[in-house]
A tleap script that builds the chain and sets N, CA, C and O, in Angstrom:
source leaprc.protein.ff14SB
mol = sequence {
  NMET GLY PHE SER ARG ASN THR THR THR SER
  ALA GLN GLU VAL LYS ASP ASN LEU SER GLN
  GLY ALA THR TYR LEU ARG ASN ALA GLY ALA
  ALA ALA ALA ARG GLY THR ARG ASP ALA ALA
  ALA PRO ARG VAL ASN VAL VAL LEU ALA LYS
  VAL GLY LEU ARG LYS ALA PRO ALA PRO LYS
  TRP PRO TRP VAL VAL GLY ALA ILE GLY ALA
  GLY ILE ALA VAL GLY GLY ALA VAL ALA TYR
  LEU TRP TYR ARG GLN ARG THR GLU THR ILE
  GLY GLU ALA LEU LEU ALA ASP GLU MET LEU
  ASP ASP THR ASP GLY PRO HIE VAL THR ASP
  ALA GLN ILE THR ASP GLU LEU VAL ASP SER
  VAL THR CARG
}
set mol.1.N position { 0.835 -1.130 -0.006 }
set mol.1.CA position { -0.027 0.008 0.007 }
set mol.1.C position { 0.887 1.218 0.014 }
set mol.1.O position { 1.203 1.730 1.087 }
set mol.2.N position { 1.288 1.655 -1.049 }
set mol.2.CA position { 1.996 2.926 -1.089 }
set mol.2.C position { 3.492 2.725 -0.886 }
set mol.2.O position { 4.043 1.735 -1.368 }
set mol.3.N position { 4.138 3.600 -0.214 }
set mol.3.CA position { 5.580 3.689 -0.064 }
set mol.3.C position { 6.120 3.162 1.249 }
set mol.3.O position { 6.993 3.766 1.873 }
set mol.4.N position { 5.589 2.035 1.651 }
set mol.4.CA position { 6.062 1.490 2.927 }
set mol.4.C position { 7.253 0.561 2.649 }
set mol.4.O position { 7.412 0.049 1.541 }
set mol.5.N position { 8.061 0.361 3.651 }
set mol.5.CA position { 9.329 -0.395 3.521 }
set mol.5.C position { 8.893 -1.981 3.640 }
set mol.5.O position { 9.474 -2.872 3.022 }
set mol.6.N position { 7.868 -2.177 4.463 }
set mol.6.CA position { 7.436 -3.592 4.569 }
set mol.6.C position { 6.705 -3.986 3.275 }
set mol.6.O position { 5.729 -3.361 2.860 }
set mol.7.N position { 7.180 -4.955 2.719 }
set mol.7.CA position { 6.453 -5.403 1.523 }
set mol.7.C position { 5.395 -6.416 1.902 }
set mol.7.O position { 5.663 -7.413 2.573 }
set mol.8.N position { 4.258 -6.149 1.481 }
set mol.8.CA position { 3.161 -7.061 1.816 }
set mol.8.C position { 2.724 -7.779 0.563 }
set mol.8.O position { 2.879 -7.258 -0.542 }
set mol.9.N position { 2.211 -8.903 0.713 }
set mol.9.CA position { 1.855 -9.677 -0.399 }
set mol.9.C position { 0.447 -9.163 -0.868 }
set mol.9.O position { -0.249 -8.473 -0.122 }
set mol.10.N position { 0.084 -9.496 -2.033 }
set mol.10.CA position { -1.212 -9.129 -2.525 }
set mol.10.C position { -2.403 -9.727 -1.740 }
set mol.10.O position { -3.472 -9.137 -1.586 }
set mol.11.N position { -2.123 -10.909 -1.276 }
set mol.11.CA position { -3.204 -11.552 -0.478 }
set mol.11.C position { -3.369 -10.781 0.889 }
set mol.11.O position { -4.497 -10.596 1.346 }
set mol.12.N position { -2.349 -10.376 1.475 }
set mol.12.CA position { -2.447 -9.555 2.681 }
set mol.12.C position { -3.097 -8.265 2.444 }
set mol.12.O position { -3.915 -7.857 3.268 }
set mol.13.N position { -2.806 -7.565 1.370 }
set mol.13.CA position { -3.481 -6.321 1.050 }
set mol.13.C position { -4.988 -6.497 0.841 }
set mol.13.O position { -5.800 -5.693 1.297 }
set mol.14.N position { -5.320 -7.552 0.154 }
set mol.14.CA position { -6.758 -7.875 -0.108 }
set mol.14.C position { -7.457 -8.154 1.215 }
set mol.14.O position { -8.592 -7.729 1.428 }
set mol.15.N position { -6.764 -8.883 2.117 }
set mol.15.CA position { -7.391 -9.134 3.402 }
set mol.15.C position { -7.573 -7.916 4.207 }
set mol.15.O position { -8.629 -7.742 4.814 }
set mol.16.N position { -6.612 -7.060 4.252 }
set mol.16.CA position { -6.711 -5.761 4.992 }
set mol.16.C position { -7.858 -4.883 4.401 }
set mol.16.O position { -8.660 -4.292 5.124 }
set mol.17.N position { -7.880 -4.839 3.139 }
set mol.17.CA position { -8.927 -3.988 2.508 }
set mol.17.C position { -10.254 -4.532 2.766 }
set mol.17.O position { -11.181 -3.756 2.996 }
set mol.18.N position { -10.438 -5.845 2.750 }
set mol.18.CA position { -11.779 -6.438 2.983 }
set mol.18.C position { -12.182 -6.240 4.444 }
set mol.18.O position { -13.340 -5.980 4.771 }
set mol.19.N position { -11.153 -6.379 5.324 }
set mol.19.CA position { -11.550 -6.212 6.839 }
set mol.19.C position { -11.917 -4.686 7.089 }
set mol.19.O position { -12.818 -4.382 7.870 }
set mol.20.N position { -11.245 -3.827 6.452 }
set mol.20.CA position { -11.588 -2.375 6.580 }
set mol.20.C position { -12.958 -2.172 5.921 }
set mol.20.O position { -13.780 -1.487 6.530 }
set mol.21.N position { -13.260 -2.670 4.808 }
set mol.21.CA position { -14.520 -2.529 4.192 }
set mol.21.C position { -15.650 -3.135 5.067 }
set mol.21.O position { -16.726 -2.548 5.186 }
set mol.22.N position { -15.396 -4.295 5.665 }
set mol.22.CA position { -16.402 -4.851 6.524 }
set mol.22.C position { -16.676 -3.981 7.788 }
set mol.22.O position { -17.803 -3.855 8.268 }
set mol.23.N position { -15.581 -3.405 8.277 }
set mol.23.CA position { -15.720 -2.500 9.453 }
set mol.23.C position { -16.532 -1.300 9.102 }
set mol.23.O position { -17.391 -0.875 9.875 }
set mol.24.N position { -16.261 -0.714 7.885 }
set mol.24.CA position { -17.033 0.434 7.457 }
set mol.24.C position { -18.504 0.138 7.241 }
set mol.24.O position { -19.369 0.952 7.567 }
set mol.25.N position { -18.784 -1.054 6.680 }
set mol.25.CA position { -20.148 -1.455 6.473 }
set mol.25.C position { -20.889 -1.714 7.808 }
set mol.25.O position { -22.054 -1.348 7.965 }
set mol.26.N position { -20.188 -2.349 8.751 }
set mol.26.CA position { -20.793 -2.550 10.038 }
set mol.26.C position { -21.120 -1.216 10.737 }
set mol.26.O position { -22.193 -1.066 11.322 }
set mol.27.N position { -20.182 -0.244 10.671 }
set mol.27.CA position { -20.414 1.031 11.257 }
set mol.27.C position { -21.527 1.758 10.595 }
set mol.27.O position { -22.351 2.374 11.272 }
set mol.28.N position { -21.586 1.710 9.247 }
set mol.28.CA position { -22.656 2.396 8.502 }
set mol.28.C position { -24.012 1.732 8.837 }
set mol.28.O position { -25.021 2.429 8.947 }
set mol.29.N position { -24.045 0.412 8.997 }
set mol.29.CA position { -25.350 -0.290 9.370 }
set mol.29.C position { -25.788 0.057 10.752 }
set mol.29.O position { -26.985 0.165 11.017 }
set mol.30.N position { -24.808 0.243 11.679 }
set mol.30.CA position { -25.194 0.660 13.029 }
set mol.30.C position { -25.757 2.068 13.066 }
set mol.30.O position { -26.733 2.363 13.757 }
set mol.31.N position { -25.073 2.961 12.262 }
set mol.31.CA position { -25.581 4.343 12.229 }
set mol.31.C position { -26.964 4.434 11.597 }
set mol.31.O position { -27.806 5.217 12.037 }
set mol.32.N position { -27.196 3.619 10.551 }
set mol.32.CA position { -28.495 3.605 9.911 }
set mol.32.C position { -29.548 3.072 10.891 }
set mol.32.O position { -30.649 3.614 10.981 }
set mol.33.N position { -29.196 1.996 11.630 }
set mol.33.CA position { -30.163 1.491 12.610 }
set mol.33.C position { -30.496 2.433 13.668 }
set mol.33.O position { -31.655 2.494 14.077 }
set mol.34.N position { -29.551 3.195 14.161 }
set mol.34.CA position { -29.748 4.167 15.167 }
set mol.34.C position { -30.683 5.346 14.639 }
set mol.34.O position { -31.614 5.794 15.308 }
set mol.35.N position { -30.363 5.765 13.466 }
set mol.35.CA position { -31.174 6.816 12.851 }
set mol.35.C position { -32.645 6.334 12.671 }
set mol.35.O position { -33.581 7.089 12.935 }
set mol.36.N position { -32.827 5.087 12.225 }
set mol.36.CA position { -34.172 4.522 11.976 }
set mol.36.C position { -34.935 4.441 13.342 }
set mol.36.O position { -36.094 4.832 13.481 }
set mol.37.N position { -34.200 3.918 14.295 }
set mol.37.CA position { -34.816 3.786 15.683 }
set mol.37.C position { -35.266 5.146 16.231 }
set mol.37.O position { -36.363 5.299 16.767 }
set mol.38.N position { -34.375 6.112 16.071 }
set mol.38.CA position { -34.711 7.468 16.649 }
set mol.38.C position { -35.859 8.047 15.801 }
set mol.38.O position { -36.708 8.741 16.361 }
set mol.39.N position { -35.925 7.812 14.553 }
set mol.39.CA position { -37.021 8.456 13.718 }
set mol.39.C position { -38.293 7.707 13.962 }
set mol.39.O position { -39.325 8.375 14.016 }
set mol.40.N position { -38.359 6.447 14.114 }
set mol.40.CA position { -39.555 5.615 14.199 }
set mol.40.C position { -40.048 5.461 15.653 }
set mol.40.O position { -41.217 5.119 15.835 }
set mol.41.N position { -39.224 5.694 16.705 }
set mol.41.CA position { -39.693 5.383 18.034 }
set mol.41.C position { -40.935 6.181 18.428 }
set mol.41.O position { -41.823 5.562 19.014 }
set mol.42.N position { -41.100 7.451 18.182 }
set mol.42.CA position { -42.295 8.080 18.632 }
set mol.42.C position { -43.573 7.508 17.994 }
set mol.42.O position { -44.593 7.359 18.666 }
set mol.43.N position { -43.509 7.197 16.721 }
set mol.43.CA position { -44.649 6.585 16.054 }
set mol.43.C position { -44.992 5.179 16.573 }
set mol.43.O position { -46.152 4.822 16.780 }
set mol.44.N position { -43.944 4.426 16.766 }
set mol.44.CA position { -44.166 3.065 17.295 }
set mol.44.C position { -44.691 3.105 18.669 }
set mol.44.O position { -45.538 2.281 19.013 }
set mol.45.N position { -44.228 4.052 19.526 }
set mol.45.CA position { -44.772 4.150 20.869 }
set mol.45.C position { -46.290 4.525 20.909 }
set mol.45.O position { -47.073 4.038 21.724 }
set mol.46.N position { -46.628 5.434 19.954 }
set mol.46.CA position { -48.044 5.767 19.918 }
set mol.46.C position { -48.876 4.581 19.463 }
set mol.46.O position { -49.937 4.367 20.050 }
set mol.47.N position { -48.485 3.780 18.456 }
set mol.47.CA position { -49.195 2.653 18.042 }
set mol.47.C position { -49.256 1.621 19.164 }
set mol.47.O position { -50.321 1.053 19.407 }
set mol.48.N position { -48.140 1.362 19.857 }
set mol.48.CA position { -48.222 0.376 20.907 }
set mol.48.C position { -49.134 0.840 22.075 }
set mol.48.O position { -49.777 0.018 22.727 }
set mol.49.N position { -49.179 2.139 22.319 }
set mol.49.CA position { -50.059 2.603 23.361 }
set mol.49.C position { -51.488 2.363 22.947 }
set mol.49.O position { -52.291 1.883 23.748 }
set mol.50.N position { -51.845 2.706 21.635 }
set mol.50.CA position { -53.220 2.518 21.206 }
set mol.50.C position { -53.643 1.054 21.185 }
set mol.50.O position { -54.807 0.745 21.442 }
set mol.51.N position { -52.684 0.118 20.874 }
set mol.51.CA position { -53.068 -1.286 20.775 }
set mol.51.C position { -53.174 -1.790 22.262 }
set mol.51.O position { -53.927 -2.731 22.512 }
set mol.52.N position { -52.491 -1.229 23.183 }
set mol.52.CA position { -52.536 -1.594 24.571 }
set mol.52.C position { -51.339 -2.371 25.109 }
set mol.52.O position { -51.340 -2.894 26.224 }
set mol.53.N position { -50.298 -2.416 24.237 }
set mol.53.CA position { -49.091 -3.140 24.625 }
set mol.53.C position { -48.138 -2.285 25.514 }
set mol.53.O position { -47.226 -2.804 26.157 }
set mol.54.N position { -48.379 -1.034 25.516 }
set mol.54.CA position { -47.514 -0.118 26.253 }
set mol.54.C position { -48.390 1.003 26.868 }
set mol.54.O position { -49.328 1.506 26.250 }
set mol.55.N position { -48.042 1.352 28.073 }
set mol.55.CA position { -48.776 2.488 28.706 }
set mol.55.C position { -48.354 3.818 28.080 }
set mol.55.O position { -47.208 4.042 27.690 }
set mol.56.N position { -49.380 4.689 28.016 }
set mol.56.CA position { -49.035 6.019 27.534 }
set mol.56.C position { -48.261 6.766 28.686 }
set mol.56.O position { -48.514 6.519 29.865 }
set mol.57.N position { -47.324 7.674 28.311 }
set mol.57.CA position { -46.563 8.339 29.265 }
set mol.57.C position { -47.462 9.208 30.149 }
set mol.57.O position { -48.429 9.778 29.643 }
set mol.58.N position { -47.189 9.326 31.406 }
set mol.58.CA position { -47.994 10.013 32.320 }
set mol.58.C position { -47.756 11.489 32.154 }
set mol.58.O position { -46.607 11.884 31.958 }
set mol.59.N position { -48.803 12.362 32.223 }
set mol.59.CA position { -48.626 13.831 32.091 }
set mol.59.C position { -47.795 14.380 33.233 }
set mol.59.O position { -47.886 13.888 34.358 }
set mol.60.N position { -47.010 15.364 32.968 }
set mol.60.CA position { -46.131 15.957 34.034 }
set mol.60.C position { -46.773 17.116 34.700 }
set mol.60.O position { -46.269 17.558 35.732 }
set mol.61.N position { -47.892 17.669 34.175 }
set mol.61.CA position { -48.491 18.853 34.720 }
set mol.61.C position { -49.045 18.656 36.236 }
set mol.61.O position { -49.081 19.634 36.983 }
set mol.62.N position { -49.452 17.448 36.652 }
set mol.62.CA position { -49.942 17.328 38.037 }
set mol.62.C position { -48.743 17.684 39.071 }
set mol.62.O position { -48.954 18.244 40.147 }
set mol.63.N position { -47.524 17.311 38.638 }
set mol.63.CA position { -46.398 17.627 39.526 }
set mol.63.C position { -46.209 19.131 39.685 }
set mol.63.O position { -45.906 19.625 40.771 }
set mol.64.N position { -46.389 19.823 38.611 }
set mol.64.CA position { -46.199 21.226 38.615 }
set mol.64.C position { -47.301 21.890 39.435 }
set mol.64.O position { -47.004 22.799 40.210 }
set mol.65.N position { -48.542 21.481 39.301 }
set mol.65.CA position { -49.660 22.049 40.089 }
set mol.65.C position { -49.420 21.687 41.577 }
set mol.65.O position { -49.663 22.527 42.443 }
set mol.66.N position { -48.978 20.526 41.877 }
set mol.66.CA position { -48.652 20.153 43.272 }
set mol.66.C position { -47.621 21.034 43.893 }
set mol.66.O position { -47.771 21.501 45.021 }
set mol.67.N position { -46.562 21.260 43.144 }
set mol.67.CA position { -45.429 22.071 43.605 }
set mol.67.C position { -45.856 23.585 43.849 }
set mol.67.O position { -45.427 24.269 44.778 }
set mol.68.N position { -46.753 24.006 42.893 }
set mol.68.CA position { -47.238 25.430 43.122 }
set mol.68.C position { -48.157 25.475 44.373 }
set mol.68.O position { -48.108 26.414 45.168 }
set mol.69.N position { -49.003 24.410 44.514 }
set mol.69.CA position { -49.929 24.395 45.651 }
set mol.69.C position { -49.141 24.346 46.960 }
set mol.69.O position { -49.464 25.061 47.909 }
set mol.70.N position { -48.098 23.494 47.009 }
set mol.70.CA position { -47.274 23.457 48.237 }
set mol.70.C position { -46.585 24.771 48.507 }
set mol.70.O position { -46.505 25.184 49.664 }
set mol.71.N position { -46.084 25.444 47.493 }
set mol.71.CA position { -45.448 26.727 47.678 }
set mol.71.C position { -46.391 27.758 48.192 }
set mol.71.O position { -46.014 28.583 49.023 }
set mol.72.N position { -47.663 27.737 47.704 }
set mol.72.CA position { -48.670 28.700 48.196 }
set mol.72.C position { -48.993 28.357 49.675 }
set mol.72.O position { -49.160 29.267 50.487 }
set mol.73.N position { -49.081 27.068 50.026 }
set mol.73.CA position { -49.441 26.703 51.418 }
set mol.73.C position { -48.292 27.161 52.379 }
set mol.73.O position { -48.546 27.708 53.452 }
set mol.74.N position { -47.113 26.931 51.978 }
set mol.74.CA position { -45.961 27.271 52.848 }
set mol.74.C position { -45.871 28.806 52.981 }
set mol.74.O position { -45.651 29.345 54.065 }
set mol.75.N position { -46.052 29.496 51.812 }
set mol.75.CA position { -45.959 30.898 51.852 }
set mol.75.C position { -47.114 31.499 52.720 }
set mol.75.O position { -46.876 32.438 53.480 }
set mol.76.N position { -48.290 30.990 52.614 }
set mol.76.CA position { -49.426 31.423 53.502 }
set mol.76.C position { -49.169 31.259 54.946 }
set mol.76.O position { -49.445 32.144 55.756 }
set mol.77.N position { -48.591 30.023 55.298 }
set mol.77.CA position { -48.253 29.812 56.738 }
set mol.77.C position { -47.202 30.813 57.241 }
set mol.77.O position { -47.380 31.364 58.327 }
set mol.78.N position { -46.147 31.062 56.520 }
set mol.78.CA position { -45.116 32.023 56.823 }
set mol.78.C position { -45.687 33.437 56.971 }
set mol.78.O position { -45.337 34.168 57.897 }
set mol.79.N position { -46.621 33.825 55.986 }
set mol.79.CA position { -47.180 35.083 56.070 }
set mol.79.C position { -48.076 35.248 57.297 }
set mol.79.O position { -48.084 36.322 57.900 }
set mol.80.N position { -48.823 34.225 57.680 }
set mol.80.CA position { -49.650 34.261 58.857 }
set mol.80.C position { -48.840 34.386 60.127 }
set mol.80.O position { -49.214 35.135 61.030 }
set mol.81.N position { -47.758 33.678 60.210 }
set mol.81.CA position { -46.893 33.744 61.420 }
set mol.81.C position { -46.265 35.101 61.538 }
set mol.81.O position { -46.143 35.619 62.648 }
set mol.82.N position { -45.845 35.723 60.402 }
set mol.82.CA position { -45.276 37.050 60.439 }
set mol.82.C position { -46.321 38.025 60.780 }
set mol.82.O position { -46.023 38.940 61.548 }
set mol.83.N position { -47.541 37.937 60.291 }
set mol.83.CA position { -48.619 38.836 60.651 }
set mol.83.C position { -48.963 38.746 62.139 }
set mol.83.O position { -49.172 39.755 62.813 }
set mol.84.N position { -49.015 37.511 62.624 }
set mol.84.CA position { -49.327 37.303 64.050 }
set mol.84.C position { -48.240 37.917 64.989 }
set mol.84.O position { -48.568 38.527 66.006 }
set mol.85.N position { -46.978 37.747 64.633 }
set mol.85.CA position { -45.928 38.267 65.458 }
set mol.85.C position { -45.972 39.816 65.378 }
set mol.85.O position { -45.766 40.485 66.391 }
set mol.86.N position { -46.230 40.366 64.225 }
set mol.86.CA position { -46.268 41.756 64.014 }
set mol.86.C position { -47.382 42.425 64.832 }
set mol.86.O position { -47.211 43.471 65.459 }
set mol.87.N position { -48.544 41.738 64.777 }
set mol.87.CA position { -49.681 42.356 65.557 }
set mol.87.C position { -49.468 42.237 67.015 }
set mol.87.O position { -49.929 43.100 67.763 }
set mol.88.N position { -48.805 41.229 67.470 }
set mol.88.CA position { -48.502 41.120 68.945 }
set mol.88.C position { -47.524 42.209 69.343 }
set mol.88.O position { -47.688 42.768 70.428 }
set mol.89.N position { -46.549 42.543 68.574 }
set mol.89.CA position { -45.569 43.565 69.013 }
set mol.89.C position { -46.265 44.923 68.912 }
set mol.89.O position { -45.965 45.792 69.731 }
set mol.90.N position { -47.157 45.160 67.979 }
set mol.90.CA position { -47.921 46.412 67.869 }
set mol.90.C position { -48.827 46.503 69.158 }
set mol.90.O position { -48.875 47.521 69.848 }
set mol.91.N position { -49.498 45.425 69.407 }
set mol.91.CA position { -50.342 45.477 70.624 }
set mol.91.C position { -49.615 45.719 71.861 }
set mol.91.O position { -50.099 46.448 72.727 }
set mol.92.N position { -48.440 45.133 72.006 }
set mol.92.CA position { -47.633 45.397 73.256 }
set mol.92.C position { -47.223 46.826 73.301 }
set mol.92.O position { -47.242 47.449 74.362 }
set mol.93.N position { -46.827 47.398 72.099 }
set mol.93.CA position { -46.402 48.795 72.093 }
set mol.93.C position { -47.611 49.692 72.464 }
set mol.93.O position { -47.431 50.642 73.226 }
set mol.94.N position { -48.798 49.431 71.969 }
set mol.94.CA position { -49.972 50.207 72.313 }
set mol.94.C position { -50.341 50.071 73.774 }
set mol.94.O position { -50.783 51.033 74.402 }
set mol.95.N position { -50.164 48.898 74.308 }
set mol.95.CA position { -50.440 48.647 75.696 }
set mol.95.C position { -49.482 49.481 76.586 }
set mol.95.O position { -49.885 50.096 77.573 }
set mol.96.N position { -48.226 49.465 76.188 }
set mol.96.CA position { -47.223 50.201 76.972 }
set mol.96.C position { -47.507 51.738 76.819 }
set mol.96.O position { -47.403 52.476 77.799 }
set mol.97.N position { -47.840 52.177 75.679 }
set mol.97.CA position { -48.245 53.609 75.536 }
set mol.97.C position { -49.425 53.970 76.335 }
set mol.97.O position { -49.496 55.068 76.886 }
set mol.98.N position { -50.429 53.016 76.425 }
set mol.98.CA position { -51.605 53.357 77.191 }
set mol.98.C position { -51.312 53.377 78.647 }
set mol.98.O position { -51.876 54.193 79.376 }
set mol.99.N position { -50.426 52.487 79.116 }
set mol.99.CA position { -50.109 52.452 80.498 }
set mol.99.C position { -49.211 53.685 80.881 }
set mol.99.O position { -49.269 54.121 82.031 }
set mol.100.N position { -48.445 54.212 80.018 }
set mol.100.CA position { -47.664 55.367 80.293 }
set mol.100.C position { -48.375 56.683 80.156 }
set mol.100.O position { -47.915 57.717 80.640 }
set mol.101.N position { -49.503 56.627 79.488 }
set mol.101.CA position { -50.280 57.847 79.292 }
set mol.101.C position { -50.864 58.352 80.636 }
set mol.101.O position { -51.654 57.629 81.242 }
set mol.102.N position { -50.510 59.554 81.121 }
set mol.102.CA position { -50.924 60.042 82.396 }
set mol.102.C position { -52.227 60.881 82.325 }
set mol.102.O position { -52.795 61.242 83.355 }
set mol.103.N position { -52.661 61.166 81.156 }
set mol.103.CA position { -53.788 62.119 80.966 }
set mol.103.C position { -55.138 61.505 81.388 }
set mol.103.O position { -56.010 62.236 81.860 }
set mol.104.N position { -55.322 60.251 81.239 }
set mol.104.CA position { -56.581 59.626 81.379 }
set mol.104.C position { -57.006 59.324 82.846 }
set mol.104.O position { -58.133 59.605 83.254 }
set mol.105.N position { -56.112 58.774 83.569 }
set mol.105.CA position { -56.527 58.247 84.884 }
set mol.105.C position { -55.433 58.312 85.896 }
set mol.105.O position { -54.557 59.177 85.876 }
set mol.106.N position { -55.520 57.383 86.760 }
set mol.106.CA position { -54.568 57.305 87.811 }
set mol.106.C position { -53.104 57.096 87.360 }
set mol.106.O position { -52.853 56.621 86.252 }
set mol.107.N position { -52.190 57.442 88.194 }
set mol.107.CA position { -50.853 57.295 87.855 }
set mol.107.C position { -50.374 55.796 87.966 }
set mol.107.O position { -50.632 55.119 88.962 }
set mol.108.N position { -49.703 55.341 86.947 }
set mol.108.CA position { -49.177 53.980 86.857 }
set mol.108.C position { -47.747 53.920 87.249 }
set mol.108.O position { -46.951 54.737 86.789 }
set mol.109.N position { -47.372 52.957 88.106 }
set mol.109.CA position { -46.025 52.894 88.552 }
set mol.109.C position { -45.206 51.936 87.676 }
set mol.109.O position { -45.756 51.127 86.929 }
set mol.110.N position { -43.873 52.050 87.790 }
set mol.110.CA position { -43.024 51.228 87.006 }
set mol.110.C position { -43.235 49.720 87.292 }
set mol.110.O position { -43.140 48.898 86.380 }
set mol.111.N position { -43.508 49.382 88.504 }
set mol.111.CA position { -43.763 48.003 88.806 }
set mol.111.C position { -44.953 47.471 88.092 }
set mol.111.O position { -44.918 46.336 87.616 }
set mol.112.N position { -46.015 48.236 87.990 }
set mol.112.CA position { -47.190 47.804 87.297 }
set mol.112.C position { -47.000 47.644 85.810 }
set mol.112.O position { -47.618 46.790 85.175 }
set mol.113.N position { -46.096 48.519 85.236 }
set mol.113.CA position { -45.803 48.340 83.820 }
set mol.113.C position { -44.993 47.087 83.647 }
set mol.113.O position { -45.259 46.294 82.744 }
set mol.114.N position { -43.987 46.890 84.513 }
set mol.114.CA position { -43.171 45.712 84.351 }
set mol.114.C position { -43.987 44.434 84.528 }
set mol.114.O position { -43.757 43.475 83.792 }
set mol.115.N position { -44.915 44.378 85.457 }
set mol.115.CA position { -45.777 43.208 85.657 }
set mol.115.C position { -46.659 42.994 84.446 }
set mol.115.O position { -46.848 41.843 84.054 }
set mol.116.N position { -47.195 43.995 83.844 }
set mol.116.CA position { -48.067 43.931 82.696 }
set mol.116.C position { -47.323 43.424 81.487 }
set mol.116.O position { -47.817 42.573 80.747 }
set mol.117.N position { -46.108 43.962 81.287 }
set mol.117.CA position { -45.222 43.543 80.161 }
set mol.117.C position { -44.811 42.048 80.344 }
set mol.117.O position { -44.784 41.293 79.373 }
set mol.118.N position { -44.512 41.658 81.528 }
set mol.118.CA position { -44.070 40.241 81.771 }
set mol.118.C position { -45.314 39.356 81.476 }
set mol.118.O position { -45.179 38.307 80.846 }
set mol.119.N position { -46.472 39.758 81.911 }
set mol.119.CA position { -47.642 38.963 81.697 }
set mol.119.C position { -47.923 38.815 80.161 }
set mol.119.O position { -48.268 37.725 79.704 }
set mol.120.N position { -47.768 39.933 79.366 }
set mol.120.CA position { -48.104 39.884 78.023 }
set mol.120.C position { -47.020 39.039 77.208 }
set mol.120.O position { -47.318 38.464 76.162 }
set mol.121.N position { -45.807 39.008 77.736 }
set mol.121.CA position { -44.812 38.187 77.033 }
set mol.121.C position { -44.986 36.737 77.305 }
set mol.121.O position { -44.761 35.905 76.427 }
set mol.122.N position { -45.388 36.410 78.513 }
set mol.122.CA position { -45.567 35.013 78.853 }
set mol.122.C position { -46.793 34.380 78.408 }
set mol.122.O position { -46.972 33.179 78.606 }
set mol.123.N position { -47.708 35.157 77.780 }
set mol.123.CA position { -48.984 34.557 77.208 }
set mol.123.C position { -48.744 33.602 76.102 }
set mol.123.O position { -49.693 33.044 75.550 }
savepdb mol mol.pdb
quit
């Protein structure tokens, strides 16, 4: 084959060429089979599902709806806890302002304020 130093016989060259040709044919056949399988697989799956030999693929949208629903539930719970904590702190601030306001009624001592605040925190 060309300008090599090793002299090969004609029989050896024929054998090498035939083995290379067989390898090329095998690779071409495998590539054609892959292409045919990839092209025909969707149609074959539809026919098998209609005949009843294969289950149709399950839709993926229920998972999406479930994930959105779970996110809304968790978000609602967090928002409620934040709202509850915020209203408690606002209520405590209003209570403290009311207790410190001297214009309405009797004078409130620091001990009474402390007791009231401790009671509101321990609730």
